[in-house]
Each structure stands twice: as C-alpha cells, then as structure tokens.
N, C-alpha and C positions, 0 to 999 in steps of 0.2 A: 422329540419334545418341541424344540425351537421351530420347526417347520410347521408344526401344528399351531403354535402361537402366532406366527406369521399369517397363516391362513385366516385364523380367527380375526387377528388385527385388520387384515385386509377387508374383511366383512364388516367392519365397524365396531368390533369389540374393544372397548376401552380398557377393560381389565387385561386382555391379553397384551395390548400394546404397553401398558404399565409394566407388566412383567418383562417384556422385551427390553424396555427402556431401563428398568431397574438393574438388569443383568449387564447391560452395555455401558452404563453411564461412567463407570470407573475407567474403563479403557478408552472411552471417547474423550474424557477429561485429560488423561495422560497424553493422547495424541495432540489435542488442542493446546496443552501447556507447552509441549515440546516445540510446537510450531510458533506460538505466540510469546512465550517466555513471560507470561504475566497471568496470575491466577484469576483476576476479574475478567480479563478479556477472554480467557480460556473457558470460564463459565458462561459468558455471554455466547460464545461460539457454539458450545455444546447445546445450550438452550435454543439457539437458532436452528441447529441441525435436528434437534428432536421435534421442534414444531414443524419444521419442513417434512420430516419423516412421517409424522402423523397426518399432515395435509395430503402427502403424496404416496401413502402405503398401498393405496388401491391400484397403483401403477407397477407395483413389483411383480415382474413376470416369473422370477425364479425364487421362490421362497428359500432355497437352500443358500442363495447368494445374499441374504438379508445383510449379514455383517458387512460384506464388501460394499454394499450399496450404502449402508449407514456410515461407514468410513469415508466414503466419497463425499457424502453430504457434509461430514464434519470438516473435511479439508476444505470443501468449498465455502463453508461458513467461516472458517478461520480466515480464508482470503478476504471475505467481505468485511469482517470485523477488523482485520488489520488495515485494510484500505480506509475504512471509516475513521480508525484511530489516527492513522497517518495524516488524514485530512484535518481532522480535529486538532492534532498536535501542531500541525504547520499553521492553522488559523489562529492559534493562541499567541498572543503577544504580550511579554512581560513589560509592564510600565515601570516597575521598580526592580532594582537589583535582587537577584535571587539570594536567599539566605546561604551564607558560607561561600559565596562566589567572591572572587577577589576583584579589586578595581583593575589590576592589570589584565585579567581575562576579559573583563567588560571592554577595556580599551582595545584589546587585540581584535575582539569580535567586531567592534565598531569600525576599526581600520580595515578589515577584511570586507565588511559590507560596504564601506565607502569605495573600496578598491573595486568591487564587483560592480556597483552602481556606475562608477566612471567608465569601466569597461562596456557596460551594458549600453550606455548612451552612445557609445562609438559604432553600434551595430545599426544596421538598416531596420526599418519597421517589420519587414518580413522576417528577419532573423530573430528580432526580439519576440515577434509573436510566436514563432515555432518553439522558442525556448520556454516561453511562458506557458504555452499549451502543454508541452512535455513535462517540464521540470516543476513549475509552480502549480499548475492545475493537476498534474500527475495523470494526464488522460492517455489511454493507450494509443498507439500509433494510428490505428484505423479510425478512431474517434476524432483524433486531431487532424487527420487527412480530410475527413468529412466536413469538419468545421471550416477548414481552409479551402475546401472544394477542389482538392487535388487528389490524384492517386496515392496509395500508400507508398509506393516506391519513391515518388517525388517528395513526400513528406519525410521520408527517411534521409534522402540525400540532403534536403534543405536543413534538417536537424544536424547532420554531420557537418555541413558547411558552417552553420551558425555556431556550433561548439567550437570548430577550429577557429573561427573569427574571433570569438570571445577569448580563446586562449591566446591568440596572436595579440589582442588588444591589451590583455593583462601582462603578457611578456613585454610588450612595448612600454607599458607603464612602469614595469620593473626596471627595465633598462634606463629610461628617462630619469627615474628617481635616483638610481645609483649614480648616474653621470652628475645629476645636479648636486648630489652630497659629496661628490668627489671620489666615489668608490668606482671600482672597475667591475664591469658586468661580465 
C-alpha cells in the first residue's frame, strides 16, 4: 500500500502525498522532539522536512525506503532548525534583568564576561579571529578556514593554539588576582 502511495506521490499526486504525510507525521514529530527538546522547534523541523519531501519526492529511487528517506530529511531539518535557534538565541541580548534572576547571578555573569574580555584582549588578532569565527559565529571549520584563506588543518591548529592561549591568559589573571588579594594560588 505505502509503495503505491510513494509511486503516486512521485508522479505528483497530492492526495497520495497527504496520506503518506498523515501516516508519518506522529513519528516524525517524536523524532524531532527527542532531538530538539522543544515542541515548537520540533513542529518547525517536521514542517521543513515535509516541505522538502514534497519538493524532492520525484527523486526517490526506492519507494520501499521512503520512511528511511523521510527520517533522514527530518534529522537534517532538526539540525537546521537547531542551528538557526542557536544563532537567534545568541543574538538576543537582555537589556534588563530576567524575571526571577538574582542580583548575585547577574553580578557573577558580569564578572565572568569581564574576565573573558580581559583574557580575549591579551590574544593576537589572528587568535581572536579564529575564536570569533568558531565560537561566536559558530561556523564549521571548513567555512572558517575558507574565510581565513587557510587549509582546514591550519584552521584547526590555530583554533587549538588560540584556545590554549585564552586558557593561559585566564589562568594568569586568576593567579594575579589571587596574589593581589593575598590568597595562595
């Protein structure tokens, strides 16, 4: 029965695709929710997967493997949705304290941010660039390497060295502040 629906949907039959989608949507949602851990994001991912499936169904070579193909589309859609959400969340800046957050938590976060900023200033421009491309912009290594105009292996080694340099700068700050307050590091 499903094989027939896939063949008909591949030929452009909207009703056949609707039946396939209706039968699969519950399972796709469960997969997406397990991956994304958020109902709204899971719904978005399933919608993206089903739109992609409708657009690309003519390319299905093995109608018996339709479910596996649809699951692969759903997982990829989850990755895209999660990536967009991570970028959106990192771009949001809170200008006022969050409801229920304590002043102590806010002060601690500001202190950590200040410490990171001072450590970041101690790095070379190249080290800061590699850290910004990788951690702030969340670019894959190959894309960051292309932007920097270096091979992927060079990008990875620069990222490793920059991370070590930032850790060393932060450790040096911790030792210096412990000495200035009379503590023992």
